[in-house]
VOMI-253311 format. One record per residue: residue number from 1; chain; x, y, z of N, C-alpha, C in turn. Coordinates in steps of 0.02 Angstrom, whole numbers, plus 50000, padded with zeros to 5 digits. Layout:
% VOMI-253311
+-----+--------+-------+-------+-------+-------+-------+-------+-------+-------+-------+
| num | chaine |   n.u |   n.v |   n.w |  ca.u |  ca.v |  ca.w |   c.u |   c.v |   c.w |
+-----+--------+-------+-------+-------+-------+-------+-------+-------+-------+-------+
| NUM |      A |     X |     Y |     Z |     X |     Y |     Z |     X |     Y |     Z |
...
+-----+--------+-------+-------+-------+-------+-------+-------+-------+-------+-------+
This chain:
% VOMI-253311
+-----+--------+-------+-------+-------+-------+-------+-------+-------+-------+-------+
| num | chaine |   n.u |   n.v |   n.w |  ca.u |  ca.v |  ca.w |   c.u |   c.v |   c.w |
+-----+--------+-------+-------+-------+-------+-------+-------+-------+-------+-------+
|   1 |      A | 50040 | 49940 | 50000 | 50000 | 50000 | 50000 | 50042 | 50063 | 50000 |
|   2 |      A | 50102 | 50057 | 49971 | 50149 | 50113 | 49973 | 50194 | 50112 | 49912 |
|   3 |      A | 50213 | 50171 | 49888 | 50269 | 50176 | 49841 | 50313 | 50234 | 49862 |
|   4 |      A | 50379 | 50226 | 49852 | 50425 | 50274 | 49880 | 50491 | 50272 | 49842 |
|   5 |      A | 50534 | 50321 | 49858 | 50603 | 50319 | 49837 | 50646 | 50349 | 49892 |
|   6 |      A | 50707 | 50324 | 49898 | 50759 | 50356 | 49938 | 50815 | 50375 | 49890 |
|   7 |      A | 50847 | 50432 | 49902 | 50894 | 50457 | 49853 | 50947 | 50501 | 49886 |
|   8 |      A | 51002 | 50510 | 49849 | 51057 | 50554 | 49869 | 51069 | 50603 | 49813 |
|   9 |      A | 51082 | 50666 | 49831 | 51100 | 50717 | 49782 | 51176 | 50715 | 49773 |
|  10 |      A | 51199 | 50697 | 49714 | 51271 | 50692 | 49702 | 51306 | 50760 | 49706 |
|  11 |      A | 51270 | 50814 | 49694 | 51300 | 50881 | 49695 | 51308 | 50909 | 49765 |
|  12 |      A | 51258 | 50898 | 49808 | 51257 | 50930 | 49874 | 51269 | 50881 | 49932 |
|  13 |      A | 51261 | 50816 | 49920 | 51265 | 50768 | 49974 | 51202 | 50762 | 50015 |
|  14 |      A | 51149 | 50797 | 49996 | 51086 | 50791 | 50031 | 51057 | 50721 | 50022 |
|  15 |      A | 51019 | 50698 | 50071 | 50980 | 50637 | 50066 | 50906 | 50654 | 50069 |
|  16 |      A | 50865 | 50612 | 50038 | 50794 | 50625 | 50040 | 50753 | 50562 | 50029 |
|  17 |      A | 50692 | 50567 | 50050 | 50643 | 50515 | 50038 | 50577 | 50548 | 50021 |
|  18 |      A | 50541 | 50518 | 49974 | 50473 | 50538 | 49958 | 50431 | 50475 | 49956 |
|  19 |      A | 50369 | 50480 | 49980 | 50329 | 50420 | 49991 | 50255 | 50437 | 49987 |
|  20 |      A | 50214 | 50389 | 49965 | 50142 | 50399 | 49964 | 50107 | 50333 | 49976 |
|  21 |      A | 50046 | 50337 | 50002 | 50010 | 50276 | 50022 | 49935 | 50289 | 50027 |
|  22 |      A | 49898 | 50234 | 50024 | 49826 | 50239 | 50039 | 49814 | 50243 | 50114 |
|  23 |      A | 49864 | 50227 | 50154 | 49858 | 50230 | 50227 | 49869 | 50302 | 50252 |
|  24 |      A | 49844 | 50319 | 50310 | 49854 | 50387 | 50337 | 49925 | 50397 | 50362 |
|  25 |      A | 49949 | 50459 | 50356 | 50012 | 50481 | 50387 | 50071 | 50435 | 50372 |
|  26 |      A | 50078 | 50416 | 50309 | 50130 | 50367 | 50291 | 50200 | 50393 | 50307 |
|  27 |      A | 50212 | 50457 | 50294 | 50280 | 50484 | 50305 | 50299 | 50486 | 50379 |
|  28 |      A | 50249 | 50492 | 50422 | 50263 | 50494 | 50494 | 50288 | 50427 | 50519 |
|  29 |      A | 50271 | 50372 | 50484 | 50288 | 50305 | 50507 | 50344 | 50272 | 50467 |
|  30 |      A | 50359 | 50300 | 50408 | 50401 | 50262 | 50361 | 50464 | 50298 | 50337 |
|  31 |      A | 50471 | 50363 | 50349 | 50525 | 50403 | 50318 | 50579 | 50421 | 50368 |
|  32 |      A | 50642 | 50406 | 50350 | 50698 | 50419 | 50395 | 50759 | 50442 | 50355 |
|  33 |      A | 50788 | 50498 | 50376 | 50849 | 50523 | 50344 | 50897 | 50545 | 50399 |
|  34 |      A | 50962 | 50545 | 50382 | 51013 | 50569 | 50429 | 51070 | 50599 | 50390 |
|  35 |      A | 51085 | 50662 | 50403 | 51137 | 50697 | 50365 | 51203 | 50661 | 50369 |
|  36 |      A | 51237 | 50655 | 50313 | 51301 | 50622 | 50310 | 51299 | 50547 | 50314 |
|  37 |      A | 51240 | 50518 | 50323 | 51233 | 50446 | 50334 | 51193 | 50413 | 50279 |
|  38 |      A | 51130 | 50435 | 50269 | 51089 | 50404 | 50219 | 51015 | 50417 | 50229 |
|  39 |      A | 50975 | 50376 | 50195 | 50903 | 50380 | 50200 | 50875 | 50309 | 50196 |
|  40 |      A | 50819 | 50299 | 50232 | 50787 | 50234 | 50236 | 50712 | 50242 | 50233 |
|  41 |      A | 50680 | 50198 | 50196 | 50607 | 50191 | 50199 | 50591 | 50123 | 50229 |
|  42 |      A | 50551 | 50123 | 50281 | 50528 | 50061 | 50312 | 50453 | 50057 | 50301 |
|  43 |      A | 50431 | 50011 | 50257 | 50362 | 50014 | 50233 | 50330 | 49945 | 50229 |
|  44 |      A | 50277 | 49939 | 50193 | 50232 | 49882 | 50189 | 50196 | 49876 | 50256 |
|  45 |      A | 50202 | 49822 | 50292 | 50172 | 49819 | 50359 | 50227 | 49845 | 50405 |
|  46 |      A | 50220 | 49908 | 50423 | 50278 | 49948 | 50444 | 50299 | 49933 | 50516 |
|  47 |      A | 50365 | 49927 | 50525 | 50395 | 49928 | 50591 | 50439 | 49991 | 50594 |
|  48 |      A | 50416 | 50045 | 50627 | 50454 | 50107 | 50628 | 50523 | 50103 | 50661 |
|  49 |      A | 50536 | 50049 | 50696 | 50602 | 50041 | 50727 | 50657 | 50026 | 50676 |
|  50 |      A | 50638 | 50001 | 50619 | 50688 | 49977 | 50571 | 50725 | 50034 | 50536 |
|  51 |      A | 50692 | 50090 | 50525 | 50725 | 50146 | 50493 | 50783 | 50174 | 50534 |
|  52 |      A | 50771 | 50194 | 50596 | 50827 | 50217 | 50638 | 50880 | 50164 | 50649 |
|  53 |      A | 50860 | 50101 | 50654 | 50908 | 50047 | 50663 | 50955 | 50042 | 50603 |
|  54 |      A | 50928 | 50045 | 50542 | 50969 | 50042 | 50482 | 51015 | 50102 | 50478 |
|  55 |      A | 50991 | 50161 | 50496 | 51034 | 50220 | 50495 | 51089 | 50215 | 50547 |
|  56 |      A | 51074 | 50187 | 50605 | 51127 | 50177 | 50655 | 51182 | 50131 | 50628 |
|  57 |      A | 51162 | 50079 | 50593 | 51210 | 50033 | 50566 | 51254 | 50067 | 50513 |
|  58 |      A | 51223 | 50108 | 50471 | 51263 | 50143 | 50420 | 51307 | 50196 | 50452 |
|  59 |      A | 51283 | 50229 | 50504 | 51324 | 50278 | 50539 | 51384 | 50244 | 50572 |
|  60 |      A | 51376 | 50182 | 50590 | 51431 | 50144 | 50619 | 51480 | 50117 | 50568 |
|  61 |      A | 51468 | 50130 | 50504 | 51515 | 50111 | 50453 | 51491 | 50059 | 50403 |
|  62 |      A | 51432 | 50034 | 50411 | 51406 | 49985 | 50364 | 51384 | 50017 | 50299 |
|  63 |      A | 51387 | 49980 | 50245 | 51357 | 50001 | 50182 | 51281 | 49991 | 50186 |
|  64 |      A | 51246 | 50017 | 50136 | 51173 | 50006 | 50134 | 51158 | 49932 | 50132 |
|  65 |      A | 51195 | 49893 | 50092 | 51182 | 49821 | 50088 | 51194 | 49787 | 50155 |
|  66 |      A | 51247 | 49806 | 50189 | 51261 | 49775 | 50254 | 51209 | 49795 | 50305 |
|  67 |      A | 51186 | 49857 | 50303 | 51135 | 49879 | 50350 | 51069 | 49843 | 50339 |
|  68 |      A | 51050 | 49836 | 50275 | 50988 | 49800 | 50260 | 50994 | 49727 | 50280 |
|  69 |      A | 51053 | 49698 | 50271 | 51064 | 49629 | 50294 | 51056 | 49625 | 50370 |
|  70 |      A | 51081 | 49677 | 50405 | 51073 | 49679 | 50478 | 51000 | 49684 | 50498 |
|  71 |      A | 50962 | 49724 | 50462 | 50890 | 49729 | 50474 | 50856 | 49662 | 50463 |
|  72 |      A | 50876 | 49628 | 50408 | 50847 | 49563 | 50392 | 50863 | 49512 | 50447 |
|  73 |      A | 50923 | 49516 | 50474 | 50943 | 49466 | 50524 | 50912 | 49479 | 50592 |
|  74 |      A | 50902 | 49543 | 50609 | 50882 | 49560 | 50677 | 50811 | 49586 | 50684 |
|  75 |      A | 50779 | 49605 | 50629 | 50711 | 49631 | 50633 | 50661 | 49576 | 50649 |
|  76 |      A | 50606 | 49596 | 50679 | 50553 | 49549 | 50696 | 50502 | 49545 | 50639 |
|  77 |      A | 50476 | 49485 | 50626 | 50426 | 49474 | 50574 | 50449 | 49504 | 50508 |
|  78 |      A | 50513 | 49493 | 50492 | 50543 | 49526 | 50436 | 50512 | 49505 | 50369 |
|  79 |      A | 50478 | 49448 | 50368 | 50445 | 49425 | 50307 | 50388 | 49472 | 50286 |
|  80 |      A | 50365 | 49514 | 50332 | 50311 | 49561 | 50317 | 50338 | 49631 | 50297 |
|  81 |      A | 50403 | 49642 | 50302 | 50431 | 49710 | 50297 | 50461 | 49723 | 50228 |
|  82 |      A | 50460 | 49786 | 50209 | 50496 | 49809 | 50150 | 50538 | 49869 | 50172 |
|  83 |      A | 50605 | 49862 | 50165 | 50651 | 49914 | 50188 | 50700 | 49930 | 50132 |
|  84 |      A | 50705 | 49993 | 50113 | 50752 | 50014 | 50063 | 50797 | 50068 | 50091 |
|  85 |      A | 50861 | 50067 | 50071 | 50910 | 50111 | 50101 | 50960 | 50136 | 50049 |
|  86 |      A | 50987 | 50195 | 50062 | 51042 | 50223 | 50023 | 51094 | 50249 | 50072 |
|  87 |      A | 51157 | 50239 | 50057 | 51210 | 50259 | 50103 | 51248 | 50320 | 50078 |
|  88 |      A | 51300 | 50339 | 50115 | 51336 | 50401 | 50101 | 51371 | 50401 | 50034 |
|  89 |      A | 51384 | 50342 | 50006 | 51415 | 50337 | 49940 | 51364 | 50330 | 49883 |
|  90 |      A | 51301 | 50332 | 49901 | 51249 | 50323 | 49850 | 51234 | 50251 | 49834 |
|  91 |      A | 51262 | 50204 | 49872 | 51247 | 50134 | 49862 | 51179 | 50117 | 49892 |
|  92 |      A | 51142 | 50073 | 49859 | 51073 | 50059 | 49879 | 51064 | 49985 | 49895 |
|  93 |      A | 51011 | 49971 | 49933 | 50994 | 49901 | 49949 | 50921 | 49899 | 49970 |
|  94 |      A | 50892 | 49839 | 49964 | 50822 | 49831 | 49983 | 50810 | 49761 | 50010 |
|  95 |      A | 50764 | 49757 | 50057 | 50735 | 49694 | 50079 | 50660 | 49698 | 50067 |
|  96 |      A | 50633 | 49650 | 50031 | 50561 | 49644 | 50024 | 50542 | 49574 | 50047 |
|  97 |      A | 50508 | 49570 | 50103 | 50488 | 49505 | 50130 | 50437 | 49471 | 50085 |
|  98 |      A | 50436 | 49405 | 50086 | 50389 | 49368 | 50043 | 50316 | 49379 | 50059 |
|  99 |      A | 50301 | 49408 | 50117 | 50232 | 49424 | 50134 | 50215 | 49497 | 50122 |
| 100 |      A | 50257 | 49531 | 50082 | 50238 | 49598 | 50060 | 50172 | 49593 | 50021 |
| 101 |      A | 50135 | 49647 | 50022 | 50066 | 49645 | 49997 | 50062 | 49655 | 49922 |
| 102 |      A | 50017 | 49617 | 49890 | 49999 | 49629 | 49821 | 50058 | 49624 | 49774 |
| 103 |      A | 50057 | 49667 | 49722 | 50114 | 49672 | 49676 | 50167 | 49713 | 49711 |
| 104 |      A | 50226 | 49684 | 49720 | 50281 | 49720 | 49751 | 50344 | 49709 | 49711 |
| 105 |      A | 50381 | 49763 | 49701 | 50442 | 49761 | 49661 | 50484 | 49822 | 49676 |
| 106 |      A | 50542 | 49826 | 49644 | 50587 | 49882 | 49657 | 50628 | 49896 | 49595 |
| 107 |      A | 50661 | 49953 | 49594 | 50706 | 49972 | 49540 | 50758 | 50020 | 49568 |
| 108 |      A | 50819 | 50015 | 49542 | 50874 | 50058 | 49566 | 50906 | 50093 | 49507 |
| 109 |      A | 50934 | 50152 | 49522 | 50972 | 50190 | 49473 | 51033 | 50220 | 49507 |
| 110 |      A | 51058 | 50273 | 49479 | 51116 | 50307 | 49508 | 51094 | 50352 | 49565 |
| 111 |      A | 51116 | 50336 | 49625 | 51098 | 50375 | 49686 | 51023 | 50372 | 49702 |
| 112 |      A | 50989 | 50319 | 49682 | 50917 | 50315 | 49695 | 50894 | 50243 | 49694 |
| 113 |      A | 50846 | 50228 | 49737 | 50811 | 50164 | 49734 | 50738 | 50176 | 49751 |
| 114 |      A | 50694 | 50140 | 49718 | 50622 | 50146 | 49728 | 50592 | 50078 | 49739 |
| 115 |      A | 50539 | 50075 | 49778 | 50504 | 50012 | 49789 | 50432 | 50026 | 49807 |
| 116 |      A | 50391 | 49975 | 49801 | 50321 | 49983 | 49820 | 50290 | 49915 | 49832 |
| 117 |      A | 50231 | 49918 | 49860 | 50190 | 49859 | 49871 | 50117 | 49877 | 49859 |
| 118 |      A | 50077 | 49827 | 49845 | 50007 | 49838 | 49826 | 50003 | 49887 | 49767 |
| 119 |      A | 50050 | 49879 | 49721 | 50055 | 49924 | 49664 | 50003 | 49908 | 49611 |
| 120 |      A | 49990 | 49958 | 49569 | 49945 | 49947 | 49513 | 49977 | 49902 | 49460 |
| 121 |      A | 50043 | 49906 | 49454 | 50079 | 49863 | 49406 | 50153 | 49864 | 49424 |
| 122 |      A | 50192 | 49822 | 49391 | 50262 | 49814 | 49409 | 50307 | 49869 | 49380 |
| 123 |      A | 50280 | 49914 | 49340 | 50321 | 49966 | 49309 | 50331 | 50027 | 49353 |
| 124 |      A | 50295 | 50032 | 49408 | 50294 | 50094 | 49448 | 50362 | 50113 | 49476 |
| 125 |      A | 50399 | 50067 | 49510 | 50465 | 50088 | 49536 | 50513 | 50111 | 49482 |
| 126 |      A | 50514 | 50077 | 49425 | 50559 | 50099 | 49372 | 50539 | 50168 | 49346 |
| 127 |      A | 50474 | 50181 | 49342 | 50452 | 50248 | 49321 | 50474 | 50301 | 49370 |
| 128 |      A | 50474 | 50285 | 49435 | 50497 | 50331 | 49486 | 50571 | 50345 | 49478 |
| 129 |      A | 50611 | 50293 | 49468 | 50683 | 50302 | 49458 | 50696 | 50344 | 49395 |
| 130 |      A | 50661 | 50328 | 49341 | 50669 | 50367 | 49280 | 50650 | 50440 | 49290 |
| 131 |      A | 50597 | 50451 | 49328 | 50575 | 50519 | 49341 | 50626 | 50558 | 49381 |
| 132 |      A | 50657 | 50526 | 49429 | 50709 | 50558 | 49469 | 50770 | 50574 | 49426 |
| 133 |      A | 50792 | 50525 | 49388 | 50854 | 50534 | 49349 | 50847 | 50584 | 49293 |
| 134 |      A | 50787 | 50592 | 49267 | 50776 | 50639 | 49211 | 50758 | 50709 | 49233 |
| 135 |      A | 50742 | 50718 | 49297 | 50721 | 50784 | 49322 | 50781 | 50828 | 49334 |
| 136 |      A | 50769 | 50893 | 49337 | 50821 | 50941 | 49352 | 50797 | 50987 | 49408 |
| 137 |      A | 50840 | 51033 | 49428 | 50822 | 51081 | 49481 | 50844 | 51057 | 49549 |
| 138 |      A | 50814 | 51086 | 49600 | 50830 | 51070 | 49669 | 50817 | 50996 | 49682 |
| 139 |      A | 50854 | 50967 | 49727 | 50846 | 50897 | 49746 | 50773 | 50881 | 49763 |
| 140 |      A | 50742 | 50926 | 49801 | 50671 | 50916 | 49818 | 50626 | 50915 | 49758 |
| 141 |      A | 50641 | 50957 | 49708 | 50602 | 50957 | 49646 | 50607 | 50889 | 49611 |
| 142 |      A | 50666 | 50859 | 49613 | 50677 | 50795 | 49581 | 50638 | 50739 | 49616 |
| 143 |      A | 50634 | 50742 | 49682 | 50594 | 50693 | 49719 | 50520 | 50700 | 49702 |
| 144 |      A | 50496 | 50761 | 49698 | 50426 | 50771 | 49679 | 50413 | 50746 | 49609 |
| 145 |      A | 50458 | 50761 | 49563 | 50450 | 50738 | 49494 | 50448 | 50661 | 49491 |
| 146 |      A | 50489 | 50629 | 49532 | 50490 | 50556 | 49533 | 50423 | 50528 | 49557 |
| 147 |      A | 50395 | 50557 | 49610 | 50332 | 50532 | 49635 | 50275 | 50545 | 49586 |
| 148 |      A | 50276 | 50601 | 49552 | 50227 | 50613 | 49500 | 50232 | 50560 | 49445 |
| 149 |      A | 50293 | 50542 | 49427 | 50303 | 50492 | 49375 | 50276 | 50424 | 49398 |
| 150 |      A | 50287 | 50408 | 49461 | 50261 | 50345 | 49487 | 50185 | 50344 | 49487 |
| 151 |      A | 50155 | 50399 | 49505 | 50082 | 50403 | 49505 | 50055 | 50398 | 49434 |
| 152 |      A | 50089 | 50431 | 49387 | 50067 | 50428 | 49317 | 50073 | 50357 | 49288 |
| 153 |      A | 50120 | 50318 | 49315 | 50129 | 50250 | 49292 | 50078 | 50202 | 49322 |
| 154 |      A | 50038 | 50226 | 49368 | 49986 | 50185 | 49399 | 49984 | 50190 | 49474 |
| 155 |      A | 50043 | 50203 | 49505 | 50044 | 50211 | 49578 | 50021 | 50149 | 49615 |
| 156 |      A | 49984 | 50161 | 49668 | 49956 | 50106 | 49706 | 49894 | 50079 | 49670 |
| 157 |      A | 49875 | 50018 | 49687 | 49816 | 49988 | 49655 | 49753 | 50027 | 49669 |
| 158 |      A | 49749 | 50058 | 49727 | 49692 | 50100 | 49745 | 49713 | 50172 | 49753 |
| 159 |      A | 49667 | 50216 | 49772 | 49684 | 50287 | 49780 | 49731 | 50298 | 49839 |
| 160 |      A | 49778 | 50345 | 49830 | 49823 | 50363 | 49885 | 49793 | 50421 | 49924 |
| 161 |      A | 49807 | 50423 | 49988 | 49778 | 50474 | 50033 | 49829 | 50513 | 50073 |
| 162 |      A | 49891 | 50489 | 50077 | 49942 | 50525 | 50115 | 50007 | 50523 | 50076 |
| 163 |      A | 50051 | 50571 | 50092 | 50116 | 50575 | 50060 | 50162 | 50618 | 50102 |
| 164 |      A | 50226 | 50613 | 50087 | 50274 | 50655 | 50123 | 50341 | 50657 | 50088 |
| 165 |      A | 50380 | 50707 | 50106 | 50448 | 50713 | 50081 | 50492 | 50740 | 50137 |
| 166 |      A | 50549 | 50707 | 50147 | 50596 | 50728 | 50199 | 50665 | 50736 | 50168 |
| 167 |      A | 50699 | 50791 | 50185 | 50766 | 50805 | 50161 | 50812 | 50817 | 50221 |
| 168 |      A | 50874 | 50794 | 50216 | 50924 | 50811 | 50267 | 50987 | 50836 | 50234 |
| 169 |      A | 51022 | 50881 | 50270 | 51082 | 50912 | 50240 | 51123 | 50945 | 50295 |
| 170 |      A | 51178 | 50914 | 50316 | 51229 | 50942 | 50360 | 51209 | 50950 | 50433 |
| 171 |      A | 51148 | 50968 | 50448 | 51128 | 50977 | 50517 | 51093 | 50915 | 50544 |
| 172 |      A | 51082 | 50914 | 50609 | 51058 | 50853 | 50642 | 50982 | 50843 | 50636 |
| 173 |      A | 50948 | 50888 | 50604 | 50875 | 50881 | 50596 | 50858 | 50885 | 50522 |
| 174 |      A | 50800 | 50860 | 50502 | 50781 | 50867 | 50432 | 50772 | 50941 | 50413 |
| 175 |      A | 50801 | 50960 | 50357 | 50795 | 51030 | 50336 | 50728 | 51042 | 50302 |
| 176 |      A | 50694 | 50989 | 50282 | 50625 | 50992 | 50259 | 50591 | 50927 | 50278 |
| 177 |      A | 50531 | 50933 | 50304 | 50492 | 50874 | 50325 | 50419 | 50890 | 50313 |
| 178 |      A | 50397 | 50880 | 50252 | 50331 | 50902 | 50230 | 50285 | 50842 | 50221 |
| 179 |      A | 50223 | 50849 | 50246 | 50177 | 50792 | 50245 | 50106 | 50815 | 50229 |
| 180 |      A | 50071 | 50770 | 50197 | 49998 | 50773 | 50194 | 49975 | 50708 | 50224 |
| 181 |      A | 49944 | 50712 | 50283 | 49928 | 50651 | 50320 | 49863 | 50618 | 50298 |
| 182 |      A | 49818 | 50656 | 50267 | 49756 | 50626 | 50240 | 49721 | 50676 | 50195 |
| 183 |      A | 49701 | 50654 | 50137 | 49660 | 50694 | 50093 | 49623 | 50648 | 50045 |
| 184 |      A | 49566 | 50670 | 50022 | 49530 | 50634 | 49970 | 49554 | 50656 | 49900 |
| 185 |      A | 49594 | 50709 | 49898 | 49624 | 50731 | 49836 | 49693 | 50700 | 49828 |
| 186 |      A | 49736 | 50728 | 49788 | 49802 | 50698 | 49776 | 49852 | 50722 | 49829 |
| 187 |      A | 49875 | 50678 | 49874 | 49921 | 50700 | 49926 | 49989 | 50719 | 49899 |
| 188 |      A | 50010 | 50690 | 49843 | 50074 | 50708 | 49814 | 50073 | 50781 | 49792 |
| 189 |      A | 50018 | 50802 | 49762 | 50013 | 50872 | 49742 | 50008 | 50919 | 49802 |
| 190 |      A | 49978 | 50895 | 49857 | 49976 | 50935 | 49918 | 50047 | 50946 | 49945 |
| 191 |      A | 50088 | 50894 | 49944 | 50158 | 50901 | 49966 | 50196 | 50945 | 49918 |
| 192 |      A | 50183 | 50938 | 49853 | 50216 | 50979 | 49803 | 50200 | 51053 | 49814 |
| 193 |      A | 50138 | 51068 | 49830 | 50119 | 51138 | 49844 | 50154 | 51164 | 49906 |
| 194 |      A | 50158 | 51123 | 49958 | 50193 | 51143 | 50018 | 50267 | 51155 | 50003 |
| 195 |      A | 50297 | 51113 | 49961 | 50367 | 51121 | 49943 | 50378 | 51186 | 49905 |
| 196 |      A | 50333 | 51205 | 49862 | 50339 | 51267 | 49825 | 50343 | 51327 | 49873 |
| 197 |      A | 50307 | 51323 | 49928 | 50308 | 51377 | 49977 | 50371 | 51372 | 50021 |
| 198 |      A | 50390 | 51311 | 50039 | 50444 | 51301 | 50087 | 50514 | 51310 | 50056 |
| 199 |      A | 50521 | 51289 | 49994 | 50587 | 51288 | 49962 | 50624 | 51355 | 49966 |
| 200 |      A | 50592 | 51412 | 49951 | 50629 | 51475 | 49955 | 50650 | 51495 | 50026 |
| 201 |      A | 50620 | 51463 | 50076 | 50634 | 51480 | 50146 | 50678 | 51428 | 50181 |
| 202 |      A | 50695 | 51375 | 50147 | 50731 | 51319 | 50179 | 50796 | 51343 | 50212 |
| 203 |      A | 50838 | 51378 | 50176 | 50902 | 51400 | 50204 | 50892 | 51449 | 50261 |
| 204 |      A | 50841 | 51491 | 50257 | 50828 | 51539 | 50310 | 50809 | 51503 | 50375 |
| 205 |      A | 50769 | 51450 | 50370 | 50751 | 51413 | 50430 | 50811 | 51381 | 50463 |
| 206 |      A | 50857 | 51355 | 50422 | 50918 | 51326 | 50450 | 50960 | 51380 | 50484 |
| 207 |      A | 50967 | 51438 | 50452 | 51007 | 51492 | 50480 | 50977 | 51518 | 50544 |
| 208 |      A | 50911 | 51522 | 50548 | 50879 | 51545 | 50610 | 50894 | 51498 | 50668 |
| 209 |      A | 50900 | 51434 | 50653 | 50917 | 51386 | 50705 | 50990 | 51394 | 50727 |
| 210 |      A | 51034 | 51402 | 50679 | 51105 | 51404 | 50694 | 51126 | 51471 | 50725 |
| 211 |      A | 51100 | 51525 | 50698 | 51118 | 51592 | 50723 | 51067 | 51642 | 50698 |
| 212 |      A | 51014 | 51656 | 50736 | 50961 | 51701 | 50713 | 50985 | 51772 | 50700 |
| 213 |      A | 51043 | 51791 | 50727 | 51067 | 51859 | 50715 | 51084 | 51870 | 50641 |
| 214 |      A | 51101 | 51816 | 50606 | 51120 | 51821 | 50536 | 51063 | 51802 | 50489 |
| 215 |      A | 51005 | 51789 | 50517 | 50949 | 51764 | 50476 | 50910 | 51821 | 50446 |
| 216 |      A | 50877 | 51809 | 50389 | 50833 | 51861 | 50359 | 50771 | 51871 | 50401 |
| 217 |      A | 50734 | 51924 | 50387 | 50672 | 51938 | 50422 | 50622 | 51882 | 50409 |
| 218 |      A | 50571 | 51880 | 50451 | 50522 | 51827 | 50444 | 50472 | 51839 | 50388 |
| 219 |      A | 50466 | 51900 | 50365 | 50422 | 51915 | 50310 | 50348 | 51908 | 50327 |
| 220 |      A | 50331 | 51921 | 50389 | 50261 | 51916 | 50411 | 50239 | 51983 | 50440 |
| 221 |      A | 50174 | 51998 | 50441 | 50151 | 52060 | 50471 | 50175 | 52068 | 50543 |
| 222 |      A | 50200 | 52127 | 50560 | 50227 | 52140 | 50627 | 50302 | 52134 | 50630 |
| 223 |      A | 50332 | 52105 | 50579 | 50405 | 52097 | 50578 | 50434 | 52153 | 50536 |
| 224 |      A | 50430 | 52215 | 50562 | 50456 | 52272 | 50525 | 50524 | 52293 | 50553 |
+-----+--------+-------+-------+-------+-------+-------+-------+-------+-------+-------+
C-alpha cells in the first residue's frame, strides 16, 4: 500500500525520501533520513524501529547492503517488511519480505532506489527512478518529479491518501519534512504545493536555528 524512493544528491550530498500511500500519515511512520549517513524507507506492514536501526548501522560504518542485511537478520517478522536504504556513497539496497502485499517490486538507478507494494503494476518503481534521473532543479524538485512519475505509471492499486517528503543536509535535523497526512484529493500534489512555499525559505530556517542574528526577516506582518 505504498510507493517510495530514497535518494542522494550527488551535487550537494543531501539525502531524501518521498513516499505515498493509501494509509494515513505514511511519512510519519516510514520516512527516515540522517545527514552524512543516508536515507531509509521502512514500509509495507511497517515497523518504525527499522529505519533508525538501519541508519545507526550505516552511521557505524556499514554500507546500505550491510545495514539492510542487519535489518533482515535482527528485525522481527521481517517477512512482512519492505526496507530500502541508500548510504553516504549512494549505494542502495532493499529487503522485500515474501509476505509483502499485492504486487511488490523495486528498481534502482544512480543514487536512487524505489520500491512499492500493493502496486497497480510492476512498472511503477522503474518509472519513479526514471523520473528522478531525468528531472532537474533542486533535489526536492527531483523527488517530487519522481513521485509524480510513479503516480502517472499507475501508483498504488487503489487511491492514495497521504504522502510526504523529507530532506536532510549537514545539520542534525531534517531541513525539510513536509507531509499530507490525509486527503481525498492527491496527497502528492499537496506536498508539492507545500514544497513550492517552503523551498525559498529552507536555508533561512536553518540559519535561524544556527544563528538568528544572521537570519533574514520573517516576512510576516509585525516583523518590520
